[in-house]
N, C-alpha and C positions, 0 to 999 in steps of 0.2 A: 240875510238874503243875498247881498252882493257877493259874499264869500262863496256861497253855493254856485252861483253863476260863474264865478271866476274859476273854481275847481272844474266845473263842467267844460269850460272853454279850454282849459289846460289839457283835460282828458281828450277832447276832440282833436286838439292840435297834436298831441302825442300819437294818437291813432293814425292821423293823416300822415305824420312824418314816417311812421313805421311802414305804412302802405306804400309811400313813395320810394322807399328803399328797394322794393321788389320790382320796380319798373325799369324799362330800358332807358339808357342814356343816349339821346339823339344828338348827332353831330350834323348841324344844318348849315354851317358856314360855307360849305362848298356848293350849295344850291344856287343856281343862276336864275335870272329872270325868265329865261326860256324853258326852264325845268318846271313845267306846270304839273299839277296833280293829274289832270286828264291825260296829258301826253304820256306820262310814265305809267299810269294805270293801264292804258291800252298796250303799251310796249311790254309790260311785265307779263301779260297773258301769253307772250310768244318768246320769252327769254328763259334760258336755263338758270337754275339755282344751283350753284356749284359749291358743294360742301367739302371742306378740307378738314380731315380728321387729324388728331394729334399724332397718330402713327404714320402719317404721310399718305394715307389712302385718300382718293378723291372720287366723289360720286356726284352725279348731276340729276336734278329732278325738275319736272315742269311745275307750273304754278299750283297744281293740284296735289303735289307730293308724290307723283308716280315717276318712274324712271324716265329720264330724258332720252329721247331716241335720235335727236339730231346732233349736229356738230355744235361745239361750244364756240360761240361767236365772240366778237369783241364787245358786244353789248350783253351783259350778264349780271347776275347777282352773285357776289362772292360771299360765302358764309364760312368763317373760320371757327372751328370748335377748339376749345382748350387754349385759346389765345385771348389775352386781355390787353386792351389799350393800344392796338395797332394804330399807327398814324393814318388818318384818312387819306393822305396823299400816297401812301404806300400800298393801300388795299387793292388798287386796280392797275398795278404796274404792268402785269402781263396776264393773259388769260389762264396760264398755268402757274401763277404765283403761289408760293408756299407759305406766305405769312411770316417770313423771316424778319420782318420789321419789328417784331415783338417776341417775347419769350413765351414758351408754352407754360401755362400755369395749372394744367390739369383739366379735368372734365367739368362741364357745366358752365363754362364761360364761353360766350359767343360774341363775335364781332362780325357784322355783315355790312355790305355796301352795294348800292346800285353802281355798276361800272358802265360808263359810256366810253368805250375804248379804254384809254389810259386814265381817264378822268373819273374821280369819285363824285357822283352826283349828291348822294346823301348816305350817311352811315349811322350805325348804332352799335352799342355793346350792352350786354345784359348777362345775368346769371340765370341759368335754366336747369331745371331738374332733368336728370338723364332720361327718365321715361317720357318726358315731353319732347325732348330733343330726338329721341329714337323714333317717334311717330311722325314721319315726314308728312303724311296727309293732314296732320294737325299743325305741325310746326311751320311748314313752308307758307301757308296762308298767314300765319302770325308775322313771319318775316316780311311778307309783302305789305301787310297792314302797317307795321311799324315804319317801314321805309317810306311809304306814301304819306303817313302821318308827319314824318320829318319834313317832307316837301311842303305839305299843307301848312305846317307851323313855322316855316322858315321866314326870315326877314325879307328875302327876295320875293316872296309871294304876298306880302302885305299890300293892301290897296294903296294907290297913290292918294295923298291928301287932297281933299276937295278945296278948290280955290273959291273964295267968296268975294 
């Protein structure tokens, strides 16, 4: 009997490990105490999501994945397609940055960050299927969700210890 439970536990662990490989890798060390979930959830409703394509083209969308009609401000979400492992400090250097901090690795790799002027608030990178990436009304809300999750899970947002 113990052997059967052991094998089941190994199987569950293997499935969990494979599933984890498909998730985004959050970079939360840039989140500050003032970067609260509620603050950025409200701001993201009115910020452009700027997509940088590997061919150099740049497109901006609103939080719903429709074409952005306003100016691209210093507060924005930068989404780099085909770039992997860009340094969080280099993602927000300028509103029209091209992601030269990292090399192009082909399609399907995405690195994204909330930019508060020149500062990276939170970022993530992940592998995405082309059809998912092509559907901006589906993918932009995912980007929003992942970035807010990074703020929520950051050490900066952990509650202060209770004093007894």
